[in-house]
C-alpha positions in Angstrom: 120.4 110.3 99.0 120.5 106.8 97.4 119.0 103.3 98.4 121.3 100.9 100.6 118.8 98.8 102.3 116.2 97.1 100.1 113.5 94.8 101.3 112.3 92.4 98.9 108.5 91.3 99.7 108.5 87.4 98.8 104.7 86.9 99.3 104.2 83.3 97.6 106.6 81.5 95.3 104.6 82.5 91.8 106.1 86.1 92.6 109.6 85.2 94.4 111.8 84.8 91.3 110.2 88.2 89.9 110.3 90.4 93.0 113.9 88.8 93.7 115.1 89.8 90.4 113.7 93.1 90.3 115.4 93.7 94.0 118.7 92.4 92.9 118.6 94.9 89.9 118.1 97.9 91.9 120.6 96.9 94.6 123.1 96.3 91.5 122.6 100.2 90.4 122.9 101.6 93.9 125.2 99.1 95.4 122.4 98.1 98.0 122.0 95.4 100.5 118.8 93.0 99.8 116.7 91.8 102.3 114.5 89.0 101.3 111.4 88.6 103.5 108.5 86.0 103.6 105.6 86.2 106.3 103.8 82.8 107.0 100.8 83.1 108.3 99.4 81.1 111.1 96.5 78.9 110.0 93.0 79.6 110.8 91.7 76.9 113.6 89.8 74.7 111.6 86.3 73.4 114.1 85.1 69.8 114.1 81.4 70.1 114.2 79.1 69.6 116.2 80.9 70.2 119.2 83.5 73.0 117.6 86.6 71.5 119.0 89.8 72.3 116.8 91.1 69.7 114.2 95.0 69.0 115.1 95.3 66.9 111.6 93.9 69.7 109.4 96.0 72.3 111.9 99.1 70.5 111.2 98.2 69.8 107.1 97.5 73.5 106.8 100.9 74.5 108.8 103.2 72.0 106.9 101.8 73.5 103.7 103.0 77.0 104.8 106.4 75.8 105.9 106.8 73.9 102.5 105.9 77.4 100.5 108.6 79.3 102.4 111.4 77.1 101.9 110.4 77.0 98.3 110.4 80.7 98.4 113.7 80.8 100.1 115.5 78.2 97.9 114.3 80.7 94.7 115.7 83.9 96.4 119.0 82.2 97.4 119.4 80.5 94.1 118.8 84.5 92.6 121.3 86.1 95.2 124.0 83.2 94.3 123.4 83.9 90.9 124.1 87.9 90.9 126.7 88.1 93.7 125.1 90.7 95.9 124.9 91.2 99.5 121.6 89.6 101.0 120.0 88.2 104.0 116.9 86.0 104.4 114.2 86.2 107.0 111.3 84.4 107.3 108.5 85.2 109.6 105.6 83.3 111.5 102.8 85.6 112.4 98.8 85.7 112.8 98.9 89.1 111.4 101.1 88.0 107.9 102.9 91.3 106.7 101.0 93.6 109.1 102.6 91.7 112.2 104.9 93.9 114.6 108.2 92.0 113.9 107.9 92.2 110.0 107.0 96.1 110.3 110.0 96.8 112.3 112.1 95.1 109.8 110.3 97.3 106.6 110.3 100.5 108.2 114.4 100.0 108.6 114.5 99.9 104.9 115.1 103.0 102.0 112.8 100.9 99.7 110.4 98.1 99.4 110.1 96.0 96.4 106.6 93.9 96.2 104.2 92.3 93.3 101.3 94.0 92.0 98.5 91.5 93.5 97.1 89.7 90.5 93.3 91.4 89.9 91.6 88.2 89.4 92.5 87.3 93.1 90.6 90.3 94.4 93.4 90.2 97.1 95.0 93.4 97.9 95.3 93.7 102.1 99.1 92.9 102.1 99.8 95.4 99.5 97.6 97.8 101.0 99.4 97.1 104.7 102.7 98.2 103.0 101.4 101.2 101.2 99.0 102.1 104.5 101.2 101.1 107.5 105.2 100.8 106.5 106.1 104.4 106.0 108.7 103.7 103.2 108.4 103.9 99.7 107.4 100.8 97.7 108.1 100.1 94.4 105.1 97.6 92.9 106.2 95.3 90.3 103.3 95.1 87.5 102.6 90.9 88.0 102.6 91.0 83.9 106.1 92.3 84.0 108.7 89.3 84.3 112.0 90.9 83.5 113.6 94.2 85.1 114.1 96.9 82.6 116.4 100.1 82.4 114.7 103.1 84.2 115.0 105.8 81.7 111.5 107.5 81.4 109.8 108.3 84.7 106.4 110.8 85.4 105.6 112.0 88.3 101.7 112.2 89.0 101.5 115.6 90.7 98.4 116.8 92.9 100.0 118.8 95.4 99.4 116.7 98.2 101.7 115.5 101.1 101.8 112.0 99.5 102.7 113.3 96.1 105.6 115.4 97.5 106.9 112.5 99.5 106.7 110.0 96.8 108.7 112.3 94.9 111.5 113.0 97.1 111.3 109.1 98.3 112.0 108.5 94.4 115.2 111.2 94.1 117.9 108.4 93.1 115.3 107.2 90.3 115.0 110.8 89.2 118.4 111.9 89.1 119.2 108.6 87.2 116.5 109.2 84.6 116.7 110.0 80.9 113.8 112.1 81.2 111.2 113.1 84.0 107.7 114.8 83.5 105.5 116.2 86.1 102.2 115.6 85.1 99.5 117.7 87.0 95.9 116.3 86.5 93.1 118.8 87.1 95.4 121.2 89.3 93.4 122.4 92.1 92.2 125.9 92.5 94.2 127.3 95.4 93.4 131.0 97.3 97.3 131.3 96.9 97.8 129.8 93.7 96.4 130.0 90.1 95.9 126.6 88.5 98.6 126.9 85.9 101.2 127.3 88.4 100.6 123.7 90.0 104.1 121.9 90.2 106.0 125.1 88.9 107.9 124.8 92.3 108.4 121.0 92.4 110.2 121.4 88.8 112.6 124.3 89.9 113.7 121.8 93.1 114.1 118.9 91.3 116.2 120.7 88.6 118.7 121.9 91.4 119.1 117.9 91.8 120.1 118.2 88.4 116.8 116.3 87.5 116.0 116.8 83.4 112.5 117.5 84.2 109.5 119.2 82.4 106.2 120.1 83.6 102.9 119.1 82.0 99.1 120.3 83.1 95.9 118.8 82.0 93.1 120.7 82.4 89.5 119.5 83.6 87.7 117.0 81.5 85.5 114.1 81.4 88.3 111.7 81.6 88.9 110.4 84.8 91.9 111.2 86.5 93.2 107.6 86.9 92.3 107.0 83.1 94.2 110.3 82.2 97.5 109.0 84.1 97.2 105.5 82.1 96.8 107.1 79.0 99.9 109.4 79.4 102.2 106.5 80.6 101.5 104.4 77.3 101.8 107.3 75.2 104.8 108.4 76.4 106.3 104.9 76.9 107.2 105.8 80.8 109.0 103.3 82.5 108.3 104.3 86.0 105.7 106.3 87.8 105.7 108.0 90.9 102.7 108.8 92.9 101.4 109.4 96.3 99.1 106.9 97.6 95.7 107.4 99.1 95.5 111.0 99.4 92.0 110.4 100.6 90.8 107.7 102.9 91.7 104.1 102.2 88.0 103.3 103.1 86.3 106.2 100.8 88.3 104.2 98.0 87.5 101.2 99.3 83.9 102.1 98.8 84.0 104.6 96.0 87.0 103.9 94.0 89.8 106.2 93.7 92.7 107.1 91.9 95.2 104.9 93.9 92.9 101.6 93.9 92.1 102.1 90.0 96.1 102.4 89.5 96.6 99.3 91.6 94.5 97.2 89.5 95.4 98.2 86.0 99.5 98.6 86.6 101.2 98.7 83.3 104.8 100.5 84.5 106.9 100.0 87.4 104.7 102.3 90.3 106.6 104.0 93.3 104.1 105.2 95.8 104.8 106.7 99.1 102.2 107.7 102.1 
């Protein structure tokens, strides 16, 4: 398994250079093709009071601004591609649903890997990112918005809870795992199962990865007062981890939206590259 088609989600001029650089860096490692995409969302229709009729001048101004943004993002992407000399294509979309549009999803679902930027927590805008994680069916490599330059991925940590989502993320990340110098499976509060003792959590996974020649170790953290997300963040910092692998939304997205959860916490406080799958 390797990555041969990488989609770079270039959502804004502010993120375009960063994400293009990271996508091209991954493409260089795996000799992959990069597809840069940008979804231009149809402007909401402003209404003129008191008759509430559409304001054509305002609509045209909004659409013109969106077209300028698309052109700027495309220019940034093409400049990066020309500089690196990689195989690449550009596609832009116009949709009322943004990146959740059917034509966008059709393109994204044909990729081996999606590269996208973490949303700036100050903007409180996570819907597009969550759509990618929840609806694409593909692994998403998230780049912290403060991380501006690609770097070699040497140390990898798998946040393991035995869930379907965590298993999928782990094997979606196999090319990164095989190329890493060290991979740690980090079990946070291993769940009690009727057919498995907590101290056996992650053992089967470690053995499976070792058969792929992954240099893997296993660490389990017992129950404690520190939340799982905090334990993961602390481990990332203590071990200078380059890439975190984890399943996304093992619980309901709506549950996490209302009550919080590990996925939402790590999306907000991301300190390392993170590959998530669902």
